[in-house]
N, C-alpha and C positions, 0 to 999 in steps of 0.2 A: 266593609275596608275597616279594618282598625285605624290608628290616628297615625299607626308608624308609617304604615299604608298610604298615608292620604297623599297629594301632588303636594311640594313645596316643603315635606317634614323631614328630609333632609340637611334644610338651608338652619335649621338654630343645632344639629350634631356636629361632635367633634372629630375630630381627623379622621378616626374609626369608620363612625357613622352610627357607632349604636347608641347614644348617650346626648343627652341634652343638653347644651355649651350652654351656660350661668355667664350673662352679663352686671355688669352696675347698669346705674342708668344714671344720673344725672335730675337730682329733683327737683332742680330750678333755682332760682339766685335765692329768690323770697321764701322761699321753704328751706335752702341750706343757713338762709341768716335768723330765721326764727327759732332755728332746732338749736344754731348754737349758743344763741341769745338764751332760751330756756336752761341749756343746762347752766350754763354763766351764773343763772341768775335763783337755778335752782339751789346751787352751789355755795351763792357768799347768803341768804337767807339761813343756810343749814349751817355755816359759817358764822356764831354769835361778833367777832371780831371783826367781821367781816360791816357790821352792823350798830353796835349798839359804843363804843369806844366814841365814833363820831358824831354819834347826838352826843354822847356825855361832854367830848371837846367841844361844839357848839352854843352849849346848853350854859355851859361853867363861863367860856368867854360872855356871854351874854350878858348869864348873874352876875358876873367878875366888873365889866361896861358899865353895867347901870348900875351895881351898885356905887363908885369908886366913882367916881364921874356924872353924874341925871344933874345931882345936886350944884354942882360949880354951872354944869351943862345950861342950864334952863335957867337958873339965877343971870348967864349970862344977857341967854335971849330967854326972854320972857315967852311963853307960846310954843318954844320950839318944844318938840313932841322925843325929846333920846332913847325914846323905850322905841319907838320908830328905827327910826336912827342908825341901830345898833343893830337892830331883826338882820342888815343886811350881810353888814359885817361876818355876825357868826354865821351867817347863808354859808358862805363863802368857803368858810374857815370849818366847815363841821364836810363839800361835799370838793373841793379841790382835792384830787386827786385820790380819792374813795376809788377803786380801778379792781378789775380781774386782772390787771395785767399778774397776779400778786398768783392766783392762780393758770395764766398761760405758762407761764416761766416752767410751773405745777408736769405742765401735761407737754410743755420741752423736756425736760430730765426727765422726767417718768416715759418720755415716747410715742406718748399717745396725741401732741402734735405730730407728727413722720408719721403717723399710719390715719391722719385726718387729710394730713397733705397728700399722700397715694391714694384717698379713692377720690370719687368725682366731684366730690363737692367745690364749689367756685374756692377760688383762694380768698378772692379776698370777703370774703363770707367768714374765713378765719378773726379778721379781724372787725369787724363789723359788727359780727353776731354776742360779739363781747364788748362793744360800746352799745348796742343796743341796752343790753343787761348793763351797761351802767347807766345808759339814761333812766332808766327804770328805776334806780335803786337811789340813784339821788332824785326822783323826786319824792319816795317816798321820805330819803331822812331829812328831804330839807321844811316835810311838810310836819314828820314828826317836831322839829325843831321851830317848825312856824306855832304849832298851835302851843307848844308852850309859853312862846310870847303873845301870841291869843289868847291866854289863859290870865295874864298879869297887863291886860287892858289893850294891847296892842290893837290894832284896826286900821283896814284898808281899805283910804279914800276909793278903791276900784274897784268895790265888792266884788263878787263869787269870782267875775269874769278875773276881775284880778287876783288876789288868786292865785288862777287856773295860768294865767303868764305868765305869772312872779315866778311858780315851782318852773314855770316849760325853761325859764329863760337861765335858773339857775342850772336846770340842770344840761342844756347843750352848752356850759358855762366850765363842768365838768365834766364832759364830753369830750372838750376844746380842749384842755388841757390834758387829760387822757392821752392823747400823740406822744406826749413827752413820756410816759413810763412806757407805755404800751412800744414803742420805739426800744425804749432803754430793754425791755423784756426780750423783744425778739432777737438784738444782737448781740445779750449776752447772755440767753438764760437766767442769769441769776437772780433770785430773788432778792438777795440784798441790797442789790445796788436800786434795784426796783422802789423796794422800801423804803430807801435814800433821797427817790426824783421829789420827794414835797420841799426838800433843802434848797430848791429850784427853786419853787414856787415863791418861798417864806418870807425877803426882801424885800418882795413886790404886793406883801398885801401889808405891809404898815407903810409902802413905801408911796403912802397915799393918804386919801382922808376917809381912813377903819376908824381911827376913835374922835376925829373934831371935822367938824367942817368945813368944806374946800379954800370954803373964802377966810376962814382961819389962819391957815399954810401961809407962811412966810419964807425967804430967805429963799438957801436951796432945794427944801424939801417939797414949795409950793413948785420947783421949777420940773425936779425932779416926779412929779405927778401929774403933770401935765401933761408927760409921755406912756403914762404907764399905763394900759389897758384895762386894769382894776378901777381905776379913777372914774373910770367911764361904766364900767360893766355895774360897777354901784350904786351909781347917778343914776339910770336905769332903773335899775333895781326902785331903787328910793321913789323913786319918782313913783311908779307904781305903787308903795304903801301909803307916802302924807301927799301927792301934789293931784294924784290922782292923772287920766291920761294925758297928762303932757308927750308926746312923740317923737318933742328934735331928743330929748334925755333918752328915751327908747333906746330910740334908731341906731341912736350915739353907741347903745352895749348893746344891741344888735351888731349895728359892725365890730365891735373890742370885738365878743366874740368872734365872730367866722372868719374874723382878719387868723384868730392868735391859731384858732382852727383847721384855717389853710396853713399855715405851716409846721405845727406841731403833727402834726395828720398828714405832712409828705415825711416826713422825716419816716412815721409811722408805717407807712405805705412803701417805701422806700427797705426800709430793716425786713419789712413781709418779703417782700419780693426776694432780696437775697439770704431769705431764711429758709422759704419752697424754691428755689432756680435751683435747676440739677447741675451740681459738679463734675 
C-alpha cells in the first residue's frame, strides 16, 4: 500500500484530493523574537553608521568634558575622580536613541513588514525582536566607551561583576527609551521623524547632573533635576563605578528605567497594534 493509499492520507490534500496542502505553522514566540532579533543585529553590524558614530560621540564627550573640567572639579573636591564621574554621562549619550527603528521604517516602506505581519509570526515579536537587538547593540557600544575610559585610568569599585551590571543597566535604559523612536516608526513609517526622536531626550540629558555632581546644582536646575529620571539613572551607574554596591541608588536607577520603559513601550505596542490591525 502506497502512502497515497494510506488511511487518513486525504487529510492533508487540497480540494481535489490530489495534492498535499501546505500550511504554515507558528514556530513559537521565543523563536520568532530570536529570528527577528538576529536579522536586526546582523543589519546593524553591517551598517557602520549604526555602530561607529555613537562610539565616537561618547568618547568625544568624555574626552572634552574631562579635559575641560577635570582640574576644576578635582581642585574643588580633592579626591574626586572626575573621569569616573563623566563616564556615565558619556555612556548615556552613546546609547540613548541608538535603535533599529530606522531599519523598521525601511521594512515598512519596502513592504517587508507587511509580509511579516501576514505570516504566522507573533505580532509582539515584530517589536520585541528589534528591541533584543537594541539591547545587545547597546551592550557592545557601552563596552567600547567603557574600555576607552578604563584605558585612561577609570576603575570600577564593584569589580568585574559591577562592570557587567553597569553594562546591563545602560542597555536596559537604551531599550526603555527606544519605545519613543519605535512608536514614531510604527506610527509614521518615516525615517526622518525617527532620526529626530533623539531631540526629545536632549533636554533631559543636560537638565540633570550630567556635568557636575547633584549637590553642586542650584536654583531651578536643582529642582528640575529632582524630577528628571536621568538623574536617578546616572546616580545608580555612578555608584557602580565609584562607591561600590550601594543598593539604594542602584535600585532607584533601575526603578527609573522601568518607569520610563513602561511608559514608552505602552505607546510603542499601541502603535504596533495600530499598524498590524486589519483595516
